[in-house]
C-alpha positions in Angstrom: -0.3 -0.1 0.0 1.2 3.1 -0.8 1.5 6.4 1.7 -1.1 8.6 -0.9 -3.9 6.0 -0.5 -3.5 5.9 3.4 -3.7 9.4 3.6 -6.5 10.5 1.1 -8.0 14.2 1.2 -11.3 15.1 0.6 -12.4 15.9 -2.7 -13.6 19.6 -1.9 -13.6 23.0 -4.1 -10.4 25.4 -3.6 -10.4 28.0 -0.8 -11.2 30.5 -3.7 -12.9 30.5 -6.7 -14.6 32.8 -9.4 -16.9 32.5 -12.1 -15.3 35.4 -13.9 -13.1 34.4 -16.7 -10.9 37.3 -16.6 -10.3 36.5 -12.4 -7.1 34.7 -11.8 -8.9 32.2 -9.2 -11.3 31.0 -12.3 -10.8 27.5 -13.0 -13.6 26.5 -15.5 -13.0 22.4 -14.7 -14.0 23.0 -11.3 -16.7 24.8 -12.7 -18.1 22.4 -14.7 -18.8 19.9 -11.9 -20.8 22.1 -9.9 -20.1 24.2 -6.8 -22.4 24.5 -4.1 -21.9 27.6 -1.7 -23.7 28.0 1.9 -23.2 31.5 3.2 -24.5 32.1 6.7 -26.7 28.8 6.9 -28.7 29.7 3.5 -27.3 28.1 0.0 -26.9 30.8 -2.5 -26.8 30.8 -5.9 -25.9 34.0 -7.3 -22.2 33.7 -6.0 -19.5 35.3 -8.3 -16.7 35.0 -6.1 -15.9 33.5 -2.5 -13.0 32.7 -0.2 -13.7 30.5 2.3 -10.4 31.5 4.5 -10.9 35.1 4.5 -14.7 34.7 5.3 -16.7 36.5 2.1 -18.3 35.9 -0.8 -19.0 38.5 -4.0 -22.9 38.4 -5.0 -24.5 39.4 -7.5 -27.0 42.2 -7.2 -30.0 41.9 -9.2 -29.6 42.0 -13.2 -27.7 45.1 -13.6 -24.2 45.4 -15.1 -21.3 47.2 -15.4 -20.3 49.3 -18.6 -18.6 46.1 -19.7 -21.0 44.0 -19.2 -20.0 42.1 -15.7 -22.6 41.7 -13.1 -22.5 44.4 -10.5 -21.7 42.7 -7.3 -21.8 43.3 -3.4 -19.1 41.8 -1.1 -20.2 40.5 2.2 -18.5 38.7 5.0 -20.0 35.8 7.2 -19.1 31.7 7.2 -18.8 30.1 3.6 -19.1 26.9 2.8 -18.3 25.1 -0.3 -18.9 21.2 -2.1 -18.9 20.1 -5.2 -22.3 19.0 -6.6 -21.3 16.4 -8.6 -20.5 13.9 -5.6 -24.1 13.3 -4.4 -26.0 13.8 -1.5 -23.5 14.1 1.4 -20.4 15.3 0.0 -17.2 16.8 1.8 -17.7 20.2 2.7 -14.6 22.7 2.9 -15.0 25.3 6.0 -12.8 28.1 7.6 -10.3 26.1 9.4 -9.8 23.2 6.7 -13.0 21.1 8.4 -14.1 18.8 5.5 -16.6 16.5 6.2 -20.0 15.4 4.9 -22.9 18.1 4.5 -24.8 18.0 7.5 -28.8 17.6 7.6 -31.0 20.5 8.7 -32.7 18.5 11.2 -33.1 20.6 14.3 -34.1 19.1 17.9 
């Protein structure tokens, strides 16, 4: 058995990712897999860019665009979680602090 087989890192998105092709944090192959984002406990679908370690997301503001045709965004701070949507119902989730574990259910006691 090789060392790489024993210590297997979870398949989680990178710390920072953008959907803007002009950004240095853009990665088309990762985006094709589908990336789910939870910000402040709520799943968001309008995230343009995120950074887990710094705790922020840039979200599109309605359908407004700037003069270059890019969506207007607002940067908000708070806890960010990311996962690959192609991994099924309970994928490993990237969280601040490097913790990666299966996504928790929404059961509340």
